[in-house]
Backbone as a printed PyTorch tensor [residue, N CA C, xyz], in Angstrom:
tensor([[[  0.8400,  -1.1880,   0.0000],
         [  0.0000,   0.0000,   0.0000],
         [  0.8770,   1.2410,   0.0000]],

        [[  0.4970,   2.2160,  -0.7550],
         [  1.2260,   3.4860,  -0.7860],
         [  0.8580,   4.3230,   0.4320]],

        [[  1.7770,   5.1630,   0.8290],
         [  1.5800,   6.1110,   1.9300],
         [  1.1720,   7.4340,   1.2910]],

        [[ -0.1250,   7.7440,   1.2980],
         [ -0.6490,   8.9120,   0.5890],
         [ -0.8360,  10.0750,   1.5600]],

        [[ -0.2430,  11.2130,   1.2000],
         [ -0.2810,  12.4040,   2.0460],
         [ -0.5890,  13.6360,   1.2070]],

        [[ -1.0410,  14.6710,   1.8830],
         [ -1.1970,  15.9790,   1.2450],
         [ -0.3580,  16.9740,   2.0270]],

        [[  0.3170,  17.8430,   1.3170],
         [  1.1210,  18.8790,   1.9570],
         [  0.8200,  20.1720,   1.2230]],

        [[  0.2580,  21.1320,   1.9610],
         [ -0.1580,  22.3670,   1.3220],
         [ -0.1190,  23.5220,   2.2990]],

        [[ -0.1540,  24.7160,   1.7380],
         [ -0.2030,  25.9260,   2.5500],
         [ -1.4810,  26.6700,   2.2250]],

        [[ -2.0360,  27.3050,   3.2430],
         [ -3.2440,  28.1010,   3.0620],
         [ -3.0280,  29.4650,   3.7120]],

        [[ -3.8150,  30.4300,   3.2720],
         [ -3.7830,  31.7470,   3.8860],
         [ -4.6330,  31.7680,   5.1510]],

        [[ -4.7400,  32.9080,   5.7630],
         [ -5.4540,  33.0630,   7.0370],
         [ -6.9390,  32.6950,   6.9420]],

        [[ -7.5200,  32.8190,   5.7540],
         [ -8.9310,  32.4670,   5.5630],
         [ -9.0890,  31.1980,   4.7250]],

        [[ -8.0200,  30.4240,   4.6250],
         [ -8.0730,  29.1820,   3.8520],
         [ -7.7530,  29.3660,   2.3800]],

        [[ -7.2050,  30.4970,   1.9980],
         [ -6.8960,  30.7570,   0.5950],
         [ -5.8560,  29.7520,   0.0830]],

        [[ -6.1260,  29.2490,  -1.1290],
         [ -5.2180,  28.2980,  -1.7790],
         [ -4.6360,  28.8440,  -3.0710]],

        [[ -5.4410,  29.5160,  -3.8440],
         [ -4.9980,  29.9520,  -5.1630],
         [ -5.7080,  31.2010,  -5.6140]],

        [[ -5.0870,  31.8460,  -6.6000],
         [ -5.6880,  33.0450,  -7.1920],
         [ -5.2400,  33.1130,  -8.6520]],

        [[ -6.1890,  32.9050,  -9.5570],
         [ -5.9150,  32.9540, -10.9960],
         [ -4.8010,  31.9820, -11.4030]],

        [[ -4.8280,  30.7740, -10.8380],
         [ -3.9140,  29.7200, -11.2440],
         [ -2.5500,  29.7070, -10.5830]],

        [[ -2.3180,  30.5920,  -9.6220],
         [ -1.0480,  30.5980,  -8.8870],
         [ -1.3340,  30.7200,  -7.3980]],

        [[ -0.3040,  30.4910,  -6.5920],
         [ -0.4600,  30.7230,  -5.1600],
         [ -0.6910,  32.2170,  -4.9410]],

        [[ -1.6130,  32.5900,  -4.0770],
         [ -1.8990,  34.0180,  -3.8840],
         [ -0.6780,  34.8040,  -3.4130]],

        [[  0.2400,  34.1540,  -2.7630],
         [  1.4340,  34.8110,  -2.2210],
         [  2.6570,  34.5620,  -3.1040]],

        [[  2.4330,  34.0950,  -4.3190],
         [  3.5290,  33.7860,  -5.2510],
         [  4.5420,  34.9250,  -5.3130]],

        [[  5.8140,  34.5820,  -5.1180],
         [  6.8850,  35.5620,  -5.2030],
         [  7.1680,  36.3200,  -3.9190]],

        [[  6.3700,  36.0920,  -2.8800],
         [  6.5950,  36.7720,  -1.6050],
         [  7.8770,  36.2230,  -0.9710]],

        [[  8.8000,  37.1150,  -0.6490],
         [ 10.0950,  36.6900,  -0.1080],
         [ 10.2010,  36.8310,   1.4030]],

        [[  9.0750,  37.1110,   2.0620],
         [  9.1070,  37.1520,   3.5250],
         [  9.4950,  35.7580,   4.0440]],

        [[ 10.1910,  35.7040,   5.1810],
         [ 10.7150,  34.4250,   5.6870],
         [  9.6800,  33.3020,   5.7910]],

        [[  8.4740,  33.5750,   6.2460],
         [  7.4780,  32.5080,   6.4130],
         [  7.1580,  31.8250,   5.0880]],

        [[  7.1100,  32.5920,   4.0140],
         [  6.7680,  32.0460,   2.7010],
         [  7.9440,  31.2600,   2.1160]],

        [[  9.1370,  31.7900,   2.2730],
         [ 10.3410,  31.1100,   1.7820],
         [ 10.5460,  29.8030,   2.5430]],

        [[ 10.3960,  29.8400,   3.8600],
         [ 10.5540,  28.6310,   4.6740],
         [  9.5380,  27.5610,   4.2960]],

        [[  8.3290,  27.9700,   3.9480],
         [  7.3040,  27.0060,   3.5650],
         [  7.7080,  26.2730,   2.2870]],

        [[  8.1950,  27.0010,   1.3040],
         [  8.6250,  26.3730,   0.0480],
         [  9.8110,  25.4500,   0.3000]],

        [[ 10.7770,  25.9060,   1.0800],
         [ 11.9420,  25.0690,   1.3920],
         [ 11.5240,  23.7890,   2.1110]],

        [[ 10.5950,  23.9150,   3.0510],
         [ 10.1050,  22.7500,   3.8010],
         [  9.4120,  21.7610,   2.8640]],

        [[  8.6120,  22.2780,   1.9300],
         [  7.9260,  21.4090,   0.9830],
         [  8.9270,  20.5490,   0.2130]],

        [[  9.9390,  21.1840,  -0.3630],
         [ 10.8980,  20.4320,  -1.1650],
         [ 11.7790,  19.5310,  -0.3140]],

        [[ 12.0380,  19.9150,   0.9230],
         [ 12.8250,  19.0620,   1.8200],
         [ 12.0550,  17.7930,   2.1670]],

        [[ 10.7750,  17.9340,   2.5270],
         [  9.9880,  16.7760,   2.9710],
         [  9.5050,  15.8810,   1.8350]],

        [[  9.4130,  16.4180,   0.6360],
         [  8.9700,  15.5980,  -0.4950],
         [ 10.1410,  14.9400,  -1.2300]],

        [[ 11.3660,  15.3400,  -0.9130],
         [ 12.5550,  14.7980,  -1.5750],
         [ 12.5730,  13.2740,  -1.4750]],

        [[ 12.7930,  12.6330,  -2.6090],
         [ 12.8840,  11.1810,  -2.6560],
         [ 11.5490,  10.4800,  -2.7800]],

        [[ 10.4840,  11.2530,  -2.8570],
         [  9.1460,  10.6680,  -2.9070],
         [  8.4640,  11.0000,  -4.2350]],

        [[  7.1560,  10.8260,  -4.2740],
         [  6.3700,  11.0520,  -5.4850],
         [  5.3970,  12.2000,  -5.2280]],

        [[  5.2840,  13.0950,  -6.2010],
         [  4.2620,  14.1400,  -6.1710],
         [  3.3220,  13.8640,  -7.3270]],

        [[  2.0530,  13.6110,  -7.0120],
         [  1.0420,  13.4920,  -8.0590],
         [  0.2520,  14.7870,  -8.0170]],

        [[  0.0830,  15.4090,  -9.1680],
         [ -0.5340,  16.7310,  -9.1880],
         [ -1.1650,  17.0020, -10.5440]],

        [[ -2.0910,  17.9420, -10.5310],
         [ -2.6840,  18.4060, -11.7710],
         [ -1.6300,  19.0650, -12.6390]],

        [[ -1.9580,  19.2950, -13.9130],
         [ -0.9740,  19.8210, -14.8540],
         [ -0.3220,  21.1380, -14.4440]],

        [[ -1.0800,  22.0830, -13.9320],
         [ -0.5070,  23.3850, -13.5760],
         [  0.5130,  23.2220, -12.4460]],

        [[  0.1430,  22.4770, -11.4130],
         [  1.0570,  22.2660, -10.2870],
         [  2.2660,  21.4390, -10.7130]],

        [[  2.0430,  20.3690, -11.4590],
         [  3.1490,  19.5150, -11.8990],
         [  4.1610,  20.3130, -12.7170]],

        [[  3.6750,  21.1580, -13.5920],
         [  4.5790,  21.9430, -14.4430],
         [  5.2690,  23.0700, -13.6890]],

        [[  4.7650,  23.4140, -12.5100],
         [  5.3770,  24.4970, -11.7470],
         [  6.5740,  24.0250, -10.9090]],

        [[  6.7770,  22.7180, -10.8250],
         [  7.9090,  22.1900, -10.0540],
         [  9.1900,  22.5070, -10.8200]],

        [[ 10.1290,  23.1910, -10.1670],
         [ 11.3690,  23.5460, -10.8620],
         [ 12.2000,  22.3170, -11.2420]],

        [[ 12.9420,  22.4340, -12.3190],
         [ 13.7660,  21.3190, -12.7970],
         [ 14.7130,  20.7960, -11.7300]],

        [[ 15.3140,  21.6920, -10.9420],
         [ 16.2690,  21.2450,  -9.9130],
         [ 15.5990,  20.3160,  -8.9050]],

        [[ 14.3090,  20.5490,  -8.6150],
         [ 13.6010,  19.7100,  -7.6400],
         [ 13.2770,  18.3360,  -8.2180]],

        [[ 13.1210,  18.2540,  -9.5250],
         [ 12.7610,  16.9850, -10.1680],
         [ 13.9030,  15.9720, -10.1330]],

        [[ 15.0960,  16.4040,  -9.7800],
         [ 16.2090,  15.4500,  -9.6450],
         [ 15.9760,  14.5290,  -8.4490]],

        [[ 15.2680,  15.0430,  -7.4380],
         [ 15.0490,  14.2820,  -6.2000],
         [ 13.5770,  14.0320,  -5.8940]],

        [[ 12.7080,  14.3130,  -6.8450],
         [ 11.2690,  14.1830,  -6.6410],
         [ 10.6530,  13.6720,  -7.9350]],

        [[  9.9460,  12.5570,  -7.8500],
         [  9.2540,  12.0430,  -9.0280],
         [  7.9110,  12.7630,  -9.1490]],

        [[  7.7040,  13.4440, -10.2570],
         [  6.4770,  14.2090, -10.4770],
         [  5.6330,  13.4790, -11.5100]],

        [[  4.3920,  13.1720, -11.1210],
         [  3.4540,  12.4870, -12.0130],
         [  2.2850,  13.4210, -12.2710]],

        [[  2.0530,  13.7300, -13.5420],
         [  0.9910,  14.6690, -13.9210],
         [ -0.3390,  13.9340, -14.0840]],

        [[ -1.3080,  14.3410, -13.2880],
         [ -2.6330,  13.7260, -13.3030],
         [ -3.4820,  14.2660, -14.4500]],

        [[ -4.4340,  13.4450, -14.8680],
         [ -5.4540,  13.8370, -15.8420],
         [ -6.8090,  13.4570, -15.2520]],

        [[ -7.8370,  14.1850, -15.6240],
         [ -9.1570,  13.9920, -15.0140],
         [ -9.7340,  12.5930, -15.2540]],

        [[ -9.3400,  11.9200, -16.3140],
         [ -9.8800,  10.5860, -16.5900],
         [ -9.2130,   9.4810, -15.7640]],

        [[ -8.1660,   9.8070, -15.0270],
         [ -7.4430,   8.7970, -14.2460],
         [ -8.1430,   8.5130, -12.9240]],

        [[ -8.3610,   7.2470, -12.6400],
         [ -8.9750,   6.8510, -11.3730],
         [ -7.9220,   6.9200, -10.2650]],

        [[ -8.2490,   7.5390,  -9.1320],
         [ -7.2850,   7.6280,  -8.0360],
         [ -6.6860,   6.2750,  -7.6510]],

        [[ -7.5070,   5.2260,  -7.6160],
         [ -7.0090,   3.9060,  -7.2310],
         [ -5.9050,   3.4310,  -8.1740]],

        [[ -6.0950,   3.6860,  -9.4720],
         [ -5.1080,   3.2540, -10.4600],
         [ -3.8100,   4.0500, -10.3310]],

        [[ -3.9300,   5.3560, -10.0980],
         [ -2.7360,   6.1850,  -9.9550],
         [ -1.9510,   5.7590,  -8.7190]],

        [[ -2.6350,   5.5980,  -7.6170],
         [ -1.9730,   5.2030,  -6.3710],
         [ -1.3050,   3.8370,  -6.5280]],

        [[ -1.9610,   2.9180,  -7.2190],
         [ -1.4050,   1.5740,  -7.4230],
         [ -0.0850,   1.6070,  -8.1950]],

        [[  0.1270,   2.6070,  -9.0370],
         [  1.3830,   2.7350,  -9.7900],
         [  2.5900,   2.8960,  -8.8610]],

        [[  2.3340,   3.4090,  -7.6470],
         [  3.4190,   3.7570,  -6.7410],
         [  3.3500,   2.9370,  -5.4490]],

        [[  2.9890,   1.6850,  -5.6000],
         [  2.8820,   0.7530,  -4.4730],
         [  4.1480,   0.8050,  -3.6110]],

        [[  3.9510,   0.9400,  -2.3000],
         [  5.0630,   0.9430,  -1.3610],
         [  5.8140,   2.2640,  -1.2660]],

        [[  5.3720,   3.2720,  -1.9890],
         [  6.0510,   4.5740,  -1.9940],
         [  5.2470,   5.5860,  -1.1930]],

        [[  5.9030,   6.6730,  -0.8230],
         [  5.2160,   7.8070,  -0.2100],
         [  4.7960,   8.7470,  -1.3380]],

        [[  3.4970,   9.0400,  -1.3800],
         [  2.9260,   9.8900,  -2.4200],
         [  2.3970,  11.1600,  -1.7660]],

        [[  2.7610,  12.2980,  -2.3260],
         [  2.1940,  13.5780,  -1.9100],
         [  1.2290,  14.0200,  -2.9970]],

        [[  0.0320,  14.4080,  -2.5880],
         [ -0.9930,  14.8440,  -3.5240],
         [ -0.9850,  16.3660,  -3.5660]],

        [[ -0.8280,  16.9210,  -4.7410],
         [ -0.8410,  18.3670,  -4.9090],
         [ -1.6750,  18.7470,  -6.1160]],

        [[ -2.0520,  19.9840,  -6.1830],
         [ -2.6950,  20.3910,  -7.4190],
         [ -4.0430,  21.0450,  -7.3130]],

        [[ -4.4520,  21.4990,  -6.1640],
         [ -5.6670,  22.2960,  -6.0510],
         [ -6.8980,  21.5330,  -5.6320]],

        [[ -7.9980,  22.2690,  -5.4740],
         [ -9.2380,  21.7090,  -4.9380],
         [ -9.7740,  20.4890,  -5.6760]],

        [[ -9.7360,  20.4770,  -6.9910],
         [-10.2770,  19.3320,  -7.7320],
         [ -9.4920,  18.0650,  -7.4190]],

        [[ -8.1830,  18.1870,  -7.3640],
         [ -7.3410,  17.0220,  -7.0830],
         [ -7.5320,  16.5690,  -5.6420]],

        [[ -7.4830,  17.4960,  -4.6940],
         [ -7.6360,  17.1010,  -3.2930],
         [ -9.0070,  16.4910,  -3.0330]],

        [[-10.0550,  16.9970,  -3.6730],
         [-11.3940,  16.4230,  -3.4960],
         [-11.4260,  14.9780,  -3.9980]],

        [[-10.7810,  14.7060,  -5.1280],
         [-10.7820,  13.3530,  -5.6910],
         [ -9.9480,  12.3780,  -4.8640]],

        [[ -8.8470,  12.8630,  -4.3030],
         [ -7.9180,  11.9860,  -3.5840],
         [ -8.1170,  11.9890,  -2.0720]],

        [[ -8.9830,  12.8400,  -1.5560],
         [ -9.1890,  12.9680,  -0.1070],
         [ -9.4370,  11.6330,   0.6020]],

        [[-10.2480,  10.7460,   0.0490],
         [-10.4850,   9.4870,   0.7700],
         [ -9.2450,   8.6110,   0.9360]],

        [[ -8.1960,   8.8920,   0.1760],
         [ -6.9830,   8.0790,   0.2100],
         [ -5.8600,   8.7320,   1.0120]],

        [[ -6.0250,  10.0040,   1.3290],
         [ -4.9690,  10.7470,   2.0200],
         [ -4.9800,  10.3950,   3.4980]],

        [[ -3.8540,   9.8910,   3.9650],
         [ -3.7120,   9.4430,   5.3510],
         [ -3.2780,  10.5810,   6.2540]],

        [[ -2.4200,  11.4610,   5.7490],
         [ -1.8960,  12.5780,   6.5430],
         [ -2.0750,  13.8750,   5.7650]],

        [[ -2.6670,  14.8540,   6.4210],
         [ -2.8130,  16.2040,   5.8660],
         [ -1.8400,  17.1060,   6.5980]],

        [[ -0.8560,  17.6320,   5.9010],
         [  0.1350,  18.5420,   6.4640],
         [ -0.2090,  19.9350,   5.9130]],

        [[ -0.9050,  20.7200,   6.7230],
         [ -1.4000,  22.0300,   6.2870],
         [ -0.6980,  23.1220,   7.0790]],

        [[ -0.0720,  24.0390,   6.3590],
         [  0.5980,  25.1820,   6.9790],
         [ -0.2390,  26.4310,   6.7300]],

        [[ -0.5030,  27.1780,   7.7830],
         [ -1.2220,  28.4450,   7.6240],
         [ -0.1910,  29.5600,   7.5280]],

        [[ -0.2340,  30.2760,   6.4260],
         [  0.7010,  31.3730,   6.1780],
         [  0.0470,  32.7210,   6.4920]],

        [[  0.8640,  33.7430,   6.7790],
         [  0.3230,  35.0670,   7.1260],
         [ -0.1190,  35.8530,   5.8920]],

        [[ -1.0140,  35.2520,   5.1230],
         [ -1.5650,  35.9010,   3.9320],
         [ -3.0520,  36.1330,   4.1780]],

        [[ -3.5230,  37.3260,   3.9360],
         [ -4.9430,  37.6070,   4.1430],
         [ -5.5120,  38.4410,   2.9900]],

        [[ -5.0910,  38.1080,   1.7800],
         [ -5.5320,  38.8510,   0.6000],
         [ -6.5130,  38.0610,  -0.2440]],

        [[ -6.7010,  38.4970,  -1.4790],
         [ -7.6820,  37.8660,  -2.3680],
         [ -7.2870,  36.4610,  -2.8040]],

        [[ -8.2990,  35.6920,  -3.1590],
         [ -8.1100,  34.3320,  -3.6790],
         [ -9.3750,  33.9120,  -4.4020]],

        [[ -9.2440,  32.9250,  -5.2540],
         [-10.4260,  32.3540,  -5.9010],
         [-10.5280,  30.8480,  -5.6740]],

        [[ -9.6140,  30.2960,  -4.8920],
         [ -9.6410,  28.8890,  -4.5010],
         [ -9.3670,  28.8100,  -3.0030]],

        [[-10.1620,  27.9650,  -2.3140],
         [-10.0690,  27.8700,  -0.8580],
         [ -9.9880,  26.4190,  -0.4110]],

        [[ -9.3590,  26.1970,   0.7370],
         [ -9.2730,  24.8790,   1.3610],
         [-10.6330,  24.4970,   1.9160]],

        [[-11.0350,  23.2660,   1.7070],
         [-12.3000,  22.7570,   2.2230],
         [-11.9920,  21.7390,   3.3280]],

        [[-12.2370,  22.0890,   4.6070],
         [-11.9440,  21.1560,   5.6970],
         [-12.6570,  19.8100,   5.5650]],

        [[-13.7370,  19.7560,   4.8210],
         [-14.4560,  18.4960,   4.6230],
         [-13.5850,  17.4480,   3.9450]],

        [[-12.5830,  17.8800,   3.1960],
         [-11.6740,  16.9090,   2.5590],
         [-11.0260,  16.0320,   3.6200]],

        [[-10.7550,  16.5970,   4.7720],
         [-10.0650,  15.8630,   5.8320],
         [-10.9990,  14.9360,   6.5940]],

        [[-12.2860,  15.0560,   6.3890],
         [-13.2620,  14.2930,   7.1540],
         [-13.8790,  13.1450,   6.3620]],

        [[-13.4200,  12.9450,   5.1450],
         [-13.9820,  11.9040,   4.3050],
         [-13.6810,  10.5250,   4.8490]],

        [[-14.2120,   9.5070,   4.1800],
         [-13.9620,   8.1340,   4.6120],
         [-12.4800,   7.8030,   4.5250]],

        [[-12.0220,   7.0380,   5.4870],
         [-10.6230,   6.6230,   5.5320],
         [-10.4780,   5.2610,   4.8900]],

        [[ -9.5020,   5.1270,   4.0120],
         [ -9.2340,   3.8170,   3.3840],
         [ -7.8470,   3.3800,   3.8080]],

        [[ -7.7540,   2.1670,   4.2560],
         [ -6.4560,   1.6410,   4.7120],
         [ -6.0130,   0.5030,   3.8170]]])
């Protein structure tokens, strides 16, 4: 069985995205920089399954130590997870992806960042309350 996890950052009101990017994209304040560094440190050596926008946003240098698998809407979560049997999988890629994979996610690692601006995508706590599959 794969070890399926989600690792994401949200703003003070649960903000996730704004017009296809992180709402705080490019912010160089320490909290934002540390969050990005932590993400790449903890995902190193593992698998990131993500929608096309998120998958393509992973820098080339990170792909040397992180296997990135680009999801498509026609792919069944069970089939994708089965590809990485025995591996640690991090699910990334926004609300549609997290909603589809929520029942399989064992650990939710959510960081709240000091961002309180506009967004058009928000974290849904119900994702964490779905049925658990072991």
